[in-house]
TORVO-956654 format. One record per atom (N, C-alpha, C, CB): x, y, z. Coordinates in steps of 0.05 Angstrom, whole numbers, padded with zeros to 5 digits, always signed. Glycine has a CB too. Layout:
residues N
XYZ/...
This chain:
residues 188
+00106-00390-01334/+00132-00378-01333/+00141-00372-01361/+00152-00396-01318/+00150-00347-01366/+00159-00340-01393/+00183-00356-01402/+00165-00310-01394/+00184-00362-01429/+00206-00377-01440/+00231-00361-01442/+00198-00387-01468/+00229-00335-01443/+00253-00317-01446/+00268-00312-01420/+00244-00291-01458/+00257-00321-01398/+00269-00315-01372/+00296-00330-01371/+00251-00324-01348/+00318-00315-01365/+00344-00327-01364/+00351-00332-01335/+00365-00308-01377/+00368-00351-01331/+00378-00357-01304/+00397-00335-01296/+00392-00385-01303/+00395-00326-01271/+00414-00306-01262/+00441-00318-01257/+00403-00292-01236/+00461-00305-01267/+00488-00315-01263/+00501-00300-01240/+00504-00313-01289/+00517-00314-01226/+00532-00301-01204/+00555-00285-01215/+00542-00322-01184/+00558-00260-01207/+00580-00244-01217/+00604-00246-01198/+00571-00215-01219/+00601-00263-01179/+00623-00266-01160/+00644-00286-01170/+00613-00276-01133/+00669-00278-01168/+00691-00296-01176/+00700-00313-01152/+00714-00280-01187/+00688-00310-01129/+00696-00323-01105/+00686-00352-01105/+00686-00308-01080/+00700-00369-01091/+00692-00397-01088/+00674-00400-01063/+00716-00415-01086/+00666-00379-01050/+00650-00380-01026/+00621-00387-01031/+00652-00354-01011/+00612-00387-01055/+00584-00393-01061/+00568-00367-01061/+00573-00413-01041/+00542-00370-01066/+00525-00346-01068/+00521-00334-01040/+00498-00353-01080/+00518-00308-01040/+00513-00294-01015/+00483-00292-01010/+00526-00265-01015/+00474-00300-00987/+00446-00300-00980/+00438-00271-00973/+00439-00319-00957/+00422-00259-00990/+00414-00231-00985/+00393-00229-00963/+00403-00219-01011/+00380-00251-00956/+00359-00251-00935/+00367-00272-00914/+00331-00257-00947/+00385-00264-00897/+00394-00284-00876/+00370-00290-00858/+00418-00274-00860/+00369-00315-00847/+00347-00322-00828/+00350-00306-00803/+00348-00352-00822/+00328-00300-00789/+00329-00285-00765/+00345-00300-00743/+00301-00278-00754/+00358-00285-00726/+00374-00298-00705/+00355-00312-00685/+00391-00278-00690/+00364-00336-00677/+00348-00351-00657/+00353-00340-00629/+00354-00381-00659/+00333-00342-00612/+00337-00334-00585/+00356-00353-00571/+00310-00332-00569/+00370-00343-00551/+00389-00359-00536/+00374-00381-00521/+00407-00342-00517/+00386-00404-00520/+00374-00426-00504/+00379-00421-00474/+00386-00453-00512/+00362-00431-00458/+00364-00427-00429/+00387-00442-00417/+00338-00434-00415/+00396-00463-00429/+00416-00481-00418/+00440-00469-00405/+00425-00498-00439/+00463-00471-00418/+00488-00463-00406/+00493-00433-00408/+00511-00478-00418/+00473-00417-00404/+00477-00388-00407/+00495-00377-00385/+00450-00373-00406/+00512-00359-00393/+00528-00346-00373/+00517-00318-00368/+00558-00344-00382/+00500-00309-00386/+00488-00282-00383/+00460-00285-00369/+00484-00268-00410/+00456-00307-00355/+00431-00312-00341/+00426-00290-00321/+00432-00340-00328/+00403-00277-00324/+00396-00255-00305/+00382-00266-00280/+00378-00235-00319/+00377-00292-00279/+00364-00303-00256/+00386-00315-00237/+00344-00326-00264/+00388-00303-00213/+00408-00314-00194/+00402-00344-00188/+00408-00298-00167/+00423-00360-00189/+00420-00389-00188/+00440-00401-00168/+00424-00402-00215/+00430-00421-00152/+00447-00436-00133/+00442-00465-00139/+00440-00428-00104/+00464-00480-00141/+00463-00509-00145/+00458-00523-00119/+00489-00519-00159/+00440-00543-00119/+00434-00558-00095/+00442-00587-00098/+00404-00557-00089/+00460-00594-00116/+00470-00621-00121/+00449-00637-00137/+00476-00635-00095/+00459-00657-00151/+00442-00676-00166/+00422-00662-00184/+00427-00693-00147/+00431-00643-00199/+00415-00629-00220/+00391-00614-00208/+00406-00648-00240/+00392-00607-00183/+00371-00591-00171/+00383-00563-00166/+00361-00603-00143/+00367-00543-00173/+00375-00515-00171/+00354-00498-00158/+00382-00504-00198/+00363-00477-00144/+00346-00457-00133/+00351-00432-00149/+00350-00452-00102/+00329-00420-00161/+00332-00396-00177/+00312-00375-00167/+00327-00402-00207/+00320-00350-00169/+00302-00328-00164/+00291-00319-00192/+00316-00303-00149/+00265-00321-00195/+00252-00314-00220/+00231-00292-00217/+00239-00339-00232/+00229-00277-00239/+00208-00257-00239/+00186-00267-00259/+00219-00229-00248/+00161-00266-00250/+00139-00274-00267/+00116-00254-00263/+00130-00303-00262/+00107-00242-00284/+00086-00222-00283/+00092-00200-00262/+00059-00235-00277/+00116-00192-00260/+00124-00170-00242/+00128-00178-00213/+00104-00149-00243/+00126-00204-00207/+00129-00214-00180/+00153-00233-00179/+00103-00228-00169/+00167-00232-00156/+00190-00250-00153/+00181-00276-00140/+00212-00236-00135/+00194-00298-00149/+00188-00325-00138/+00215-00339-00134/+00170-00341-00157/+00215-00357-00114/+00238-00374-00108/+00230-00401-00120/+00244-00375-00077/+00245-00409-00140/+00239-00434-00155/+00259-00455-00148/+00239-00428-00186/+00250-00477-00136/+00267-00500-00130/+00259-00522-00149/+00265-00509-00100/+00278-00529-00167/+00270-00547-00189/+00292-00566-00197/+00262-00530-00213/+00284-00589-00207/+00303-00609-00217/+00305-00604-00247/+00293-00638-00212/+00330-00604-00257/+00336-00600-00285/+00345-00625-00299/+00357-00578-00289/+00343-00626-00325/+00353-00649-00341/+00370-00638-00363/+00329-00666-00352/+00387-00655-00373/+00405-00647-00394/+00395-00657-00421/+00434-00659-00389/+00396-00638-00441/+00388-00645-00468/+00406-00629-00487/+00357-00638-00473/+00420-00643-00504/+00438-00631-00524/+00458-00612-00510/+00422-00616-00545/+00467-00620-00487/+00487-00604-00473/+00476-00580-00457/+00507-00593-00492/+00450-00576-00458/+00437-00555-00443/+00423-00566-00419/+00418-00539-00461/+00422-00551-00397/+00407-00558-00373/+00380-00544-00376/+00421-00549-00347/+00358-00560-00376/+00331-00549-00380/+00315-00556-00355/+00318-00561-00405/+00296-00538-00348/+00279-00543-00324/+00260-00566-00329/+00263-00518-00317/+00258-00584-00309/+00239-00606-00311/+00213-00601-00298/+00252-00631-00299/+00196-00621-00297/+00170-00618-00284/+00171-00618-00254/+00151-00641-00293/+00191-00632-00243/+00193-00634-00214/+00204-00608-00202/+00211-00658-00206/+00187-00595-00187/+00196-00570-00175/+00173-00554-00164/+00212-00553-00195/+00179-00533-00151/+00158-00516-00139/+00168-00487-00138/+00150-00526-00111/+00149-00468-00141/+00155-00440-00139/+00142-00430-00114/+00144-00424-00164/+00158-00415-00098/+00149-00404-00073/+00148-00374-00074/+00167-00414-00050/+00129-00362-00060/+00129-00333-00057/+00150-00325-00037/+00101-00322-00048/+00159-00300-00037/+00178-00292-00016/+00169-00297+00012/+00185-00262-00019/+00142-00295+00017/+00131-00300+00044/+00134-00330+00051/+00101-00292+00045/+00128-00347+00032/+00131-00376+00037/+00161-00383+00041/+00120-00392+00014/+00178-00370+00026/+00207-00375+00029/+00216-00367+00057/+00223-00359+00008/+00208-00343+00066/+00216-00334+00093/+00205-00353+00115/+00207-00305+00098/+00181-00363+00111/+00169-00381+00130/+00185-00407+00131/+00139-00388+00122/+00194-00417+00109/+00211-00441+00108/+00236-00436+00124/+00217-00450+00079/+00249-00414+00119/+00274-00407+00134/+00269-00405+00164/+00287-00382+00123/+00246-00392+00171/+00241-00389+00200/+00235-00416+00214/+00217-00370+00204/+00226-00435+00198/+00220-00462+00209/+00245-00480+00208/+00197-00475+00194/+00267-00471+00198/+00290-00487+00193/+00300-00502+00218/+00312-00470+00183/+00303-00489+00241/+00313-00502+00264/+00294-00524+00274/+00318-00482+00287/+00268-00517+00274/+00248-00536+00282/+00247-00561+00264/+00220-00522+00283/+00249-00556+00238/+00249-00578+00219/+00274-00595+00223/+00247-00567+00190/+00297-00582+00227/+00322-00597+00232/+00320-00615+00257/+00345-00578+00234/+00308-00604+00278/+00305-00619+00303/+00287-00643+00298/+00293-00602+00325/+00265-00639+00284/+00246-00660+00278/+00259-00681+00259/+00220-00649+00265/+00275-00671+00240/+00289-00689+00222/+00308-00707+00237/+00304-00672+00201/+00322-00696+00256/+00342-00712+00271/+00328-00731+00290/+00361-00695+00286/+00305-00723+00301/+00291-00741+00320/+00270-00759+00307/+00277-00724+00342/+00261-00751+00283/+00241-00765+00267/+00214-00766+00282/+00250-00793+00261/+00210-00750+00302/+00185-00749+00317/+00174-00721+00315/+00188-00758+00346/+00150-00717+00303/+00139-00690+00300/+00128-00680+00327/+00117-00690+00279/+00132-00654+00333/+00119-00643+00356/+00089-00641+00349/+00130-00615+00364/+00071-00654+00365/+00043-00656+00358/+00030-00629+00354/+00028-00671+00378/+00038-00609+00370/+00025-00583+00368/+00032-00568+00343/+00032-00566+00392/+00052-00576+00328/+00061-00562+00304/+00051-00575+00278/+00091-00561+00304/+00037-00598+00280/+00028-00611+00256/+00005-00594+00244/+00018-00639+00262/+00005-00592+00218/-00016-00578+00204/-00039-00597+00199/-00005-00566+00177/-00063-00587+00202/-00087-00603+00197/-00090-00603+00167/-00112-00591+00211/-00092-00627+00156/-00095-00630+00127/-00122-00644+00122/-00072-00647+00116/-00143-00628+00121/-00169-00639+00115/-00179-00656+00138/-00169-00656+00090/-00193-00677+00132/-00204-00695+00153/-00186-00717+00160/-00231-00706+00144/-00162-00718+00148/-00144-00740+00153/-00131-00737+00180/-00122-00742+00131/-00133-00757+00196/-00120-00757+00223/-00099-00779+00224/-00141-00760+00245/-00097-00795+00203/-00078-00817+00204/-00050-00809+00193/-00089-00840+00187/-00048-00783+00187/-00023-00773+00175/-00001-00771+00197/-00027-00745+00162/+00019-00789+00196/+00039-00790+00216/+00065-00776+00208/+00045-00819+00223/+00064-00764+00184/+00088-00750+00175/+00088-00721+00185/+00090-00751+00144/+00110-00712+00197/+00111-00684+00206/+00105-00665+00183/+00139-00678+00218/+00087-00646+00188/+00077-00629+00167/+00076-00600+00176/+00050-00638+00157/+00084-00581+00159/+00082-00553+00164/+00068-00540+00141/+00110-00540+00169/+00049-00523+00147/+00034-00508+00126/+00051-00484+00116/+00006-00499+00136/+00052-00481+00090/+00066-00458+00078/+00047-00438+00065/+00087-00467+00058/+00021-00440+00071/+00000-00423+00060/-00006-00431+00031/+00009-00394+00060/-00030-00424+00022/-00039-00429-00005/-00037-00458-00014/-00024-00411-00024/-00045-00476+00004/-00045-00505-00002/-00017-00516-00008/-00063-00510-00026/+00003-00503+00002/+00031-00514-00001/+00040-00523+00027/+00051-00493-00012/+00052-00547+00028/+00060-00558+00053/+00089-00569+00051/+00041-00581+00062/+00102-00569+00074/+00129-00581+00076/+00125-00605+00094/+00150-00561+00088/+00133-00629+00085/+00130-00654+00100/+00157-00668+00102/+00109-00672+00088/+00161-00682+00123/+00184-00700+00126/+00174-00727+00119/+00197-00698+00155/+00186-00740+00099/+00177-00766+00090/+00200-00786+00091/+00166-00765+00062/+00193-00811+00097/+00213-00832+00096/+00208-00849+00072/+00212-00850+00122/+00229-00854+00057/+00227-00871+00033/+00252-00888+00031/+00224-00853+00007/+00247-00914+00031/+00268-00934+00030/+00289-00930+00052/+00282-00934+00003/+00279-00924+00076/+00296-00920+00099/+00310-00894+00101/+00316-00942+00099/+00306-00876+00082/+00319-00849+00083/+00297-00828+00086/+00335-00844+00057/+00305-00806+00100/+00287-00784+00104/+00290-00763+00081/+00292-00770+00131/+00267-00752+00073/+00267-00731+00052/+00249-00708+00062/+00257-00742+00025/+00256-00684+00053/+00240-00660+00058/+00224-00655+00032/+00258-00635+00066/+00198-00658+00034/+00181-00655+00011/+00166-00629+00013/+00161-00679+00010/+00169-00612-00007/+00155-00586-00009/+00136-00589-00032/+00175-00561-00012/+00110-00588-00027/+00091-00596-00047/+00065-00580-00045/+00085-00626-00046/+00052-00576-00068/+00026-00564-00070/+00005-00586-00068/+00023-00547-00096/-00016-00582-00052/-00037-00601-00048/-00063-00592-00060/-00040-00607-00018/-00081-00610-00064/-00108-00603-00074/-00128-00617-00056/-00111-00611-00104/-00152-00607-00056/-00173-00618-00039/-00191-00636-00055/-00189-00595-00026/-00197-00660-00043/-00215-00678-00056/-00230-00693-00033/-00200-00699-00074/-00256-00690-00033/-00274-00703-00014/-00265-00696+00015/-00274-00734-00017/-00258-00671+00019/-00250-00662+00046/-00222-00669+00054/-00269-00674+00066/-00207-00683+00038/-00179-00690+00044/-00161-00673+00027/-00174-00720+00039/-00138-00667+00038/-00117-00653+00023/-00098-00675+00013/-00101-00632+00041/-00095-00676-00014/-00079-00697-00027/-00055-00684-00041/-00096-00713-00046/-00032-00697-00042/-00009-00686-00055/-00013-00684-00085/+00016-00702-00049/-00005-00661-00096/-00007-00657-00125/+00019-00662-00139/-00016-00628-00131/+00020-00657-00164/+00045-00662-00180/+00066-00640-00175/+00038-00663-00210/+00057-00616-00169/+00076-00594-00165/+00090-00597-00138/+00062-00567-00167/+00116-00602-00139/+00132-00604-00115/+00159-00617-00120/+00116-00620-00094/+00174-00618-00098/+00201-00629-00100/+00209-00642-00074/+00222-00607-00109/+00224-00663-00075/+00235-00676-00051/+00265-00670-00050/+00229-00707-00052/+00274-00663-00026/+00302-00656-00021/+00314-00675-00002/+00304-00627-00011/+00339-00681-00006/+00354-00697+00014/+00360-00679+00038/+00380-00710+00002/+00366-00690+00061/+00374-00673+00084/+00398-00656+00077/+00381-00691+00108/+00417-00665+00060/+00440-00649+00053/+00432-00625+00036/+00460-00666+00037/+00413-00629+00017/+00403-00607+00001/+00388-00587+00018/+00385-00618-00022/+00373-00598+00037/+00358-00581+00056/+00377-00563+00072/+00340-00598+00075/+00398-00575+00083/+00417-00559+00099/+00431-00539+00082/+00437-00578+00112/+00437-00546+00057/+00449-00527+00038/+00431-00503+00033/+00456-00541+00012/+00405-00508+00030/+00386-00486+00026/+00387-00468+00051/+00357-00497+00022/+00386-00480+00074/+00386-00463+00099/+00412-00447+00101/+00383-00481+00123/+00435-00460+00094/+00461-00445+00096/+00462-00422+00076/+00484-00465+00092/+00448-00425+00054/+00448-00404+00034/+00426-00383+00039/+00445-00416+00006/+00410-00387+00059/+00387-00370+00064/+00393-00340+00065/+00374-00378+00090/+00414-00332+00080/+00420-00304+00082/+00428-00292+00055/+00443-00299+00102/+00444-00307+00040/+00453-00298+00014/+00430-00295-00006/+00474-00317+00002/+00412-00315-00005/+00388-00315-00023/+00370-00292-00015/+00373-00342-00021/+00366-00288+00012/+00349-00265+00021/+00360-00238+00012/+00346-00266+00051/+00386-00236+00014/+00399-00210+00006/+00395-00205-00024/+00430-00211+00012/+00398-00226-00040/+00394-00223-00069/+00364-00218-00074/+00403-00249-00084/+00347-00232-00060/+00318-00228-00064/+00310-00199-00057/+00302-00248-00046/+00321-00188-00035/+00315-00161-00027/+00324-00141-00048/+00329-00154+00000/+00346-00146-00061/+00356-00127-00082/+00339-00129-00107/+00386-00133-00089/+00324-00151-00111/+00308-00154-00135/+00279-00144-00131/+00306-00184-00142/+00270-00143-00105/+00243-00135-00100/+00240-00104-00099/+00233-00147-00074/
């Protein structure tokens, strides 16, 4: 470095400090508490949300649990994305699932075959593409479990992708079905 190089002096008489001639680029908006969210969203209670999302030019119905971080609501691992066909199938099965939920006895002719397992006593409906809806009992309470399964040794086993809903959240989804379908139709 040359010895003759002088320090640049600020010609500003202001007490504001030096002006940054190269401001940092603006950061993208966080997904959290956005009000300009272009994804239609419905709250399902207890930090669970249903969103209509577009991915690679296709629409999906995403039912997901969110968590809070630094004041923002961020999507968690627990959740599942459904195609519009799978969504319509769920809605069409709504009455049957509600009847089974209230009686806790599955109609045998409606159970989906899941591999070679015949000991499966939980009411199950196939949603196509290895996705199933099951009624499960946990600690004396019934839950509606929508989950993706994988095959291992001829059996269909539950995978990590999925979500469990309370009967109240399930009924809320069904009551919002027409509104969600209308919004979905306008997006497709």
